[in-house]
C-alpha positions as CSV (number, residue, x, y, z in Angstrom):
1,X,-38.7,16.7,-42.1
2,X,-38.8,16.6,-38.6
3,X,-39.9,13.0,-38.0
4,X,-36.8,11.8,-40.2
5,X,-34.5,13.3,-37.9
6,X,-36.1,11.8,-34.8
7,X,-35.8,8.5,-36.9
8,X,-31.9,8.8,-37.7
9,X,-31.3,9.6,-34.6
10,X,-32.9,7.1,-33.0
11,X,-31.8,4.3,-35.3
12,X,-28.1,5.5,-34.2
13,X,-28.8,5.6,-30.6
14,X,-30.6,2.2,-30.8
15,X,-27.3,0.9,-33.2
16,X,-25.2,2.7,-30.6
17,X,-27.3,1.0,-27.6
18,X,-26.9,-2.6,-29.4
19,X,-23.3,-2.3,-29.9
20,X,-22.7,-1.4,-26.1
21,X,-24.8,-4.6,-25.1
22,X,-22.9,-6.5,-27.0
23,X,-19.4,-5.3,-25.4
24,X,-20.8,-5.8,-22.0
25,X,-22.1,-9.5,-22.7
26,X,-19.0,-10.3,-24.3
27,X,-16.4,-8.9,-22.0
28,X,-15.5,-10.6,-18.0
29,X,-15.6,-7.3,-16.3
30,X,-18.8,-7.6,-14.3
31,X,-17.3,-8.2,-11.1
32,X,-14.1,-7.4,-10.1
33,X,-12.4,-9.0,-6.8
34,X,-12.2,-6.3,-4.2
35,X,-8.7,-4.5,-2.7
36,X,-9.9,-4.1,0.8
37,X,-8.5,-5.2,4.1
38,X,-5.8,-8.2,4.0
39,X,-5.9,-7.8,0.0
40,X,-4.9,-4.3,-0.6
41,X,-1.4,-5.4,-1.8
42,X,-2.0,-8.5,-3.8
43,X,-0.6,-10.2,-6.8
44,X,-3.8,-11.6,-8.3
45,X,-6.9,-9.9,-9.5
46,X,-10.0,-12.3,-10.4
47,X,-12.9,-10.7,-13.0
48,X,-16.0,-12.7,-13.6
49,X,-18.1,-12.3,-16.4
50,X,-21.3,-13.9,-18.0
51,X,-19.1,-16.6,-19.9
52,X,-15.9,-16.9,-18.5
53,X,-13.3,-16.1,-15.0
54,X,-10.4,-14.4,-15.5
55,X,-7.6,-14.0,-13.6
56,X,-4.7,-11.4,-14.1
57,X,-1.1,-11.8,-12.5
58,X,1.2,-9.2,-11.4
59,X,3.4,-10.4,-13.6
60,X,1.4,-9.1,-16.4
61,X,0.4,-12.9,-17.4
62,X,-3.8,-12.7,-18.1
63,X,-5.6,-16.2,-18.2
64,X,-9.1,-16.6,-18.9
65,X,-11.6,-20.4,-18.5
66,X,-14.9,-20.5,-19.9
67,X,-17.5,-22.1,-17.3
68,X,-17.8,-25.8,-18.0
69,X,-21.3,-26.7,-17.4
70,X,-24.2,-24.5,-17.9
71,X,-26.7,-26.6,-15.8
72,X,-24.3,-26.4,-13.3
73,X,-24.5,-22.1,-13.1
74,X,-26.8,-19.7,-10.2
75,X,-29.8,-19.5,-11.5
76,X,-29.3,-15.6,-11.8
77,X,-26.0,-16.7,-14.0
78,X,-28.3,-18.5,-16.4
79,X,-31.2,-16.2,-16.6
80,X,-29.2,-12.6,-17.1
81,X,-27.3,-15.2,-20.1
82,X,-30.3,-15.7,-21.9
83,X,-32.0,-11.7,-20.8
84,X,-28.9,-10.5,-22.7
85,X,-28.8,-12.9,-25.6
86,X,-32.2,-12.1,-26.1
87,X,-31.4,-8.6,-25.8
88,X,-29.1,-8.6,-28.3
89,X,-31.2,-10.6,-31.1
90,X,-34.1,-8.4,-30.6
91,X,-32.0,-5.4,-31.0
92,X,-30.6,-6.6,-34.4
93,X,-34.2,-7.3,-35.6
94,X,-35.0,-3.3,-34.2
95,X,-32.6,-2.8,-36.7
96,X,-33.4,-4.1,-39.6
97,X,-37.1,-3.2,-39.2
98,X,-36.5,-0.1,-38.4
99,X,-33.6,0.2,-41.9
100,X,-37.1,-0.4,-43.8
101,X,-39.5,1.9,-41.9
102,X,-37.2,5.0,-41.9
103,X,-38.2,7.7,-44.0
104,X,-34.9,8.0,-45.7
105,X,-34.8,4.4,-47.5
106,X,-36.9,3.5,-50.4
107,X,-38.0,0.6,-48.8
108,X,-41.9,0.6,-48.8
109,X,-42.0,4.1,-50.7
110,X,-45.1,5.2,-51.5
111,X,-47.2,2.4,-49.0
112,X,-48.5,5.9,-46.6
113,X,-48.9,4.8,-43.1
114,X,-47.5,1.4,-43.4
115,X,-43.8,2.6,-43.3
116,X,-44.2,4.5,-40.2
117,X,-45.8,1.9,-38.4
118,X,-42.8,-0.5,-39.5
119,X,-40.9,2.3,-37.9
120,X,-43.0,2.5,-34.8
121,X,-42.6,-1.3,-34.6
122,X,-38.7,-1.3,-34.6
123,X,-38.8,1.6,-31.9
124,X,-41.0,-1.0,-29.8
125,X,-38.7,-3.6,-30.5
126,X,-35.7,-1.6,-29.4
127,X,-37.2,-0.4,-26.2
128,X,-38.0,-4.1,-25.7
129,X,-34.5,-4.6,-25.8
130,X,-33.1,-1.9,-23.7
131,X,-35.2,-2.8,-20.7
132,X,-34.4,-6.7,-20.9
133,X,-30.9,-5.6,-20.9
134,X,-31.8,-3.5,-18.0
135,X,-33.0,-6.5,-16.0
136,X,-29.8,-8.4,-15.3
137,X,-27.2,-5.6,-15.3
138,X,-29.5,-3.8,-12.5
139,X,-29.7,-7.6,-10.4
140,X,-26.3,-8.5,-10.8
141,X,-25.2,-4.7,-9.3
142,X,-27.9,-5.3,-6.5
143,X,-26.2,-8.8,-5.4
144,X,-22.4,-7.4,-5.5
145,X,-23.5,-3.9,-3.5
146,X,-25.2,-6.6,-0.9
147,X,-22.7,-9.1,-0.9
148,X,-19.9,-6.2,0.0
149,X,-21.6,-5.4,3.1
150,X,-22.4,-8.5,4.3
151,X,-20.5,-9.0,7.1
152,X,-20.2,-12.9,6.9
153,X,-18.7,-12.8,3.6
154,X,-14.4,-13.2,4.1
155,X,-12.7,-10.0,2.2
156,X,-11.3,-12.5,0.1
157,X,-14.6,-13.3,-1.7
158,X,-15.7,-9.6,-2.2
159,X,-16.5,-8.3,-5.1
160,X,-16.7,-4.6,-6.7
161,X,-18.5,-3.1,-9.8
162,X,-17.0,-4.0,-12.8
163,X,-16.9,-1.6,-16.0
164,X,-18.9,-4.0,-18.2
165,X,-22.0,-2.7,-15.8
166,X,-21.7,0.9,-16.4
167,X,-21.1,-0.2,-19.9
168,X,-24.7,-2.3,-19.8
169,X,-26.5,0.3,-17.6
170,X,-25.7,3.1,-20.5
171,X,-26.3,0.9,-23.7
172,X,-29.5,-0.2,-22.0
173,X,-30.8,3.0,-21.7
174,X,-28.8,4.7,-24.7
175,X,-31.2,1.9,-26.6
176,X,-34.9,2.4,-24.7
177,X,-34.1,6.5,-25.6
178,X,-33.6,5.4,-29.3
179,X,-36.6,3.4,-29.2
180,X,-38.7,6.0,-28.0
181,X,-37.6,8.4,-30.8
182,X,-38.4,5.6,-33.3
183,X,-41.8,5.7,-31.5
184,X,-42.7,9.3,-31.3
185,X,-41.4,10.1,-35.0
186,X,-44.1,7.0,-35.8
187,X,-46.7,8.9,-34.4
188,X,-45.3,12.4,-35.8
189,X,-45.4,10.8,-39.7
190,X,-48.8,9.4,-39.4
191,X,-50.3,12.6,-38.5
192,X,-48.5,14.3,-41.0
193,X,-49.1,12.4,-43.9
194,X,-52.7,12.1,-42.9
195,X,-52.8,15.7,-43.0
196,X,-51.4,15.9,-45.8
197,X,-53.0,13.1,-47.7
198,X,-56.7,14.8,-46.6
199,X,-59.3,14.8,-49.3
200,X,-60.2,18.7,-50.3
201,X,-58.6,22.0,-48.8
202,X,-59.0,22.2,-45.1
203,X,-61.8,24.1,-45.0
204,X,-64.9,22.8,-43.3
205,X,-67.3,21.8,-45.7
206,X,-70.6,22.6,-44.8
207,X,-73.7,24.8,-46.6
208,X,-72.5,28.0,-44.4
209,X,-73.9,31.0,-46.2
210,X,-71.2,33.1,-47.6
211,X,-71.6,36.7,-46.9
212,X,-69.1,40.0,-47.1
213,X,-65.7,38.9,-45.6
214,X,-67.0,35.3,-45.4
215,X,-64.3,32.2,-46.7
216,X,-65.9,30.1,-49.0
217,X,-66.4,26.5,-48.0
218,X,-64.9,23.5,-49.3
219,X,-67.2,22.5,-51.4
220,X,-67.5,25.7,-53.5
221,X,-63.6,24.6,-54.0
222,X,-64.4,20.7,-54.7
223,X,-67.2,20.8,-56.8
224,X,-68.0,24.1,-58.5
225,X,-70.1,22.3,-61.4
226,X,-72.9,21.4,-58.1
227,X,-73.6,25.5,-57.9
228,X,-74.7,26.0,-61.9
229,X,-76.4,22.9,-61.4
230,X,-78.4,24.6,-58.6
231,X,-79.0,27.8,-61.3
232,X,-81.9,28.8,-63.4
233,X,-81.6,26.7,-67.1
234,X,-82.7,30.3,-68.7
235,X,-80.0,32.1,-66.8
236,X,-77.3,29.6,-68.1
237,X,-78.6,30.0,-71.8
238,X,-78.3,34.1,-71.4
239,X,-74.6,33.7,-69.8
240,X,-73.6,31.2,-72.8
241,X,-74.7,33.8,-75.2
242,X,-73.3,36.6,-73.8
243,X,-70.1,35.0,-73.8
244,X,-70.5,34.0,-77.4
245,X,-71.3,37.6,-78.2
246,X,-68.1,39.1,-76.2
247,X,-66.1,37.0,-78.2
248,X,-67.0,37.7,-81.5
249,X,-66.9,41.2,-80.6
250,X,-63.2,41.1,-79.2
251,X,-62.7,39.2,-82.8
252,X,-64.4,42.1,-84.9
253,X,-61.8,44.3,-83.1
254,X,-59.3,43.1,-83.6
255,X,-59.5,42.3,-87.5
256,X,-60.2,46.2,-87.9
257,X,-57.6,47.4,-85.8
258,X,-55.3,45.3,-88.1
259,X,-53.3,47.2,-91.0
260,X,-55.2,46.4,-94.0
261,X,-51.7,46.0,-96.4
262,X,-48.1,45.4,-95.6
263,X,-45.7,48.3,-96.2
264,X,-43.6,47.5,-99.3
265,X,-40.2,47.2,-98.1
266,X,-38.6,46.4,-101.9
267,X,-36.4,49.1,-103.7
268,X,-37.6,51.2,-106.3
269,X,-35.8,50.9,-109.6
270,X,-36.4,54.5,-111.0
271,X,-34.5,56.1,-108.1
272,X,-31.2,55.1,-108.9
273,X,-31.2,56.6,-112.8
């Protein structure tokens, strides 16, 4: 029951992290123009993302333009795109595999430890996905902070941290947490199944002698015929004869105590004369 609860919690955390990573990948709020110095009062706000660059005017107009050439982009932006897409793909695979391996589903039911291993594989995919999404978010945050405090960069070209960086960071951590819970439930489920499917009773099997106050060994419970085979054949015959004699005496006593004739329950005709 505990491993099932961990699996459900890890699955929903991984699903929530995947949705947050998708939102952070698509939206353009990775870098927002900083309103400092002469840009305190401005009519235009610039936003940059992985796929497009947007401009918001004070009149309410919002315009976005996608990057025309992928090869003309900086290397860090190309790497960020690739890592976020791979992270989403791994998250989707983790959702599918975890759905098959969780105990609350009917897939691979009765397969023993294979089902828990499949759930652990999904948890590993969630961990990898969260780590890959954390890399571009952390790297972009580092670049924005370094550029903001660089004195040679004009104030009009300085940017601040956008909302997508916070969403991406939280989503990566939640995804990794969900993957860790799935892996922990996998290990817990394997140990529980191993104890449950173990042969015999949970007593040490051995030839230790039993005495007053000593528990019988698991061999006594699993194979009582071995003790009978070790006894003397003559003693077994005597035991069988005593058993037959006791059964015959009990049957005789039952017949002797039984009523010899049933009570007459009919009506006497002469009683009515």
